N, C-alpha and C positions, 0 to 999 in steps of 0.2 A: 571129737574123737570119732573116727570113722564108725559105721555099723554096717556089718555084713549079714546077709540072710541066706538060708539055706532051707531046701525042701527036697523030700524025695517023690513028690506029686508029679504025674505027668505034664509036661509042659510042651506047648506047640508054638510055631514060628508066629510072630507077631510085631507089630511095630513099637510097642510098649512093653518094657520088662522090668521085672520086680514088683513089690506091692506098692499100692498108691493109695490116696485118701484114708490114712492111717487116724484110727480113734482110739484113745487108750481106753482100757478096761480097768487095769489097775497097774501099779508100779511096775509088774513084771510082764504083763500081758497085753496084746493090742489087737485089736479087730482090723482087717484090711481088706482091700479088693486086689485079685491077682490077675491081670488081663492074660497072662502068656500061660495060665491053667486051663483057658477054654479054647476051643477050635475059633480061628479067626479074631482073637483078641476079645471074646466076649468074658467079661470078668466072672469070677467065682470068688465067694467070701471065704476068706481062711482066718485062722487064729494064730497070732505067732507068741512064742513065750521066750523069753530071755534067758537062754542056758548059762551064758557067762558074759563077763562086760564085753560089750561090742559086738554080740552076734545074737541074732534072732532067728529062731528055728520056728519053719510053718509046717505043722504037723497035722492039724486040725482040718478037714475040707468039710463045709455044711453046704448041705443039700448040693451035692456033686453035679447033678446033672442041670442043675438050673442057673440060668443068667441071673446074678445076685450082685447088687452094691448099694451102699448108701443106707446102710444099717446104723441106727444110732444106740450104742451101748450104754447100759446103766446097771447098777446094783442094787438091789432092795432086798432087805431081808436075807442077806447072805447068798441070793441067787441073782446072776446076771440075765438081765433081760436086753432085748432089743426093742426100739420103735421100728417096726417093719414098714409103716408106711403112713404118711402123713394126712392125707384125706382120701379115704377114710382113716382116722387114727386107729392103726393096729399095732399092738404089743405083742410079743411072744418071748417065751425063754430062749436063751441062745443056743441051747443043746437039746431042745424039744422042739416040736412042731406045732403044739395046739397054738390057736391065735384068739388074742382077747381084742374085740372091736369096742372102742371107748367111746367115739364120737365121730359123724360123718364131717364135721367142720368144712361146711362149703365155702367159707371166706378163705381157706387155705387150699384150695383147688389149684394145681400146677406147682405146689411146694413139695419137695422131698427132703430127706435126712440129710444133716451137714455134720455136727458135731456129735460126741459123747454128750451123756447128761451128767449133771453133777448136782450134789445136794443143794437146795436151794429153798430157803423158808420150810414149808412142811412138805414139800415134793421135790421135784427135778427140772432142772433148767437146760433147755438146749436151744441151739441155734439151727434155724431150718432155711432152706434156699430155693428161690423160685428157678424153676428150670428154663423157661421161656426169656427172661429178662436177663439171666445170667449175673446180674449183680444185686439183685434184691434179696433181703433177709428179712426175718422176725425172728424175736424172742417167742420160744413155745416153753410152756410151765405146764408140768403134769403132776397130779396127785393119784399115784394109782391104788391107793387104800379106798378112796371114793369115787375113781373116775371123773375126777375135775379137772377141766383144762383152761389155761389163759393163754394169750397171745398178745404181741406188741404190733403197733402199726409197722408197714414196712420202712427199711432203711438201707443205705448202702455205708461203706466204710470209706470209698474213695469217689472223688467228684468225676473223672474222666476216664475210669476204668472200664473194660467191656466185658471182663470176666472177673468174678470173685467168688472162690470158693472156700469156707470155713472147715477145717477138719476136727480140731480138737479144742476142747474148752476146759480151763483151768482156773481154778480159785487161788487167789494169791493173797498175802497178807494185806492188812488195811483195806478190807472190802473192795478189792480190785479183782478184775476179771482179765484172763489173758486168752487171745483167739488166736490159732494159728491158721494162716490165710494163704491160699495161693491165687496169685494175680495174673492174668492174662496169659495162664500157662507158660510163664517164662520167669516169674519173681513169686518169692515167698516172704512173708512178713507174719510178725506177731504184734497183733492190736492189743493194747492194753486200755481197758475202759473200767471206770467206777459202778460198782453194783447199783448205785442209784440211778444209772440210766435206763435201767431194765424196767419200763414202764408198760404194765400188762393191764389189758382189758378185765372186766370182771369175769369171775370163776363162772364157767359153766358146768353143770353136773348132768350127767346121764341118767 
């Protein structure tokens, strides 16, 4: 089913049009970047709501003067938060500016956000992406209640790709996970993996 999108926000001429890097917040709400909302294609963070079948309306522009992207949303105790940065690991409420710094995580230098977070064990599971290699990922696990963190060894999905960028993470029945994945900026895949492949280091608490 085709999906259309609308916004009343100011647009600028740019090479890239429409929302990209979509992450799910819930069944009716997504977080995305919108390059044409910033001069020169510098992206802005937006929230999109499904008003009717097949139509998304983007009405909430966050931090309107700042270039922002790669936030990872998750919902904890009925509040939507985002992982704002990976190293240092910083978390903030979606609609507020206060920042929680959880851990410097020097091993994750060069990584930034990729997917939304899903409930996993006693916390939340994300997939993060290394900027300079373009294809390297790690699982990131976080417990917000005690600021504990764990992560996996790096891995790739494909043997010969030169860009892999995961956007959304979904839990499936039978302990399976699905990852939406853009590859080489010209193809899209859904990778399905067993939860058992998520091997994490020991939890680190701040």
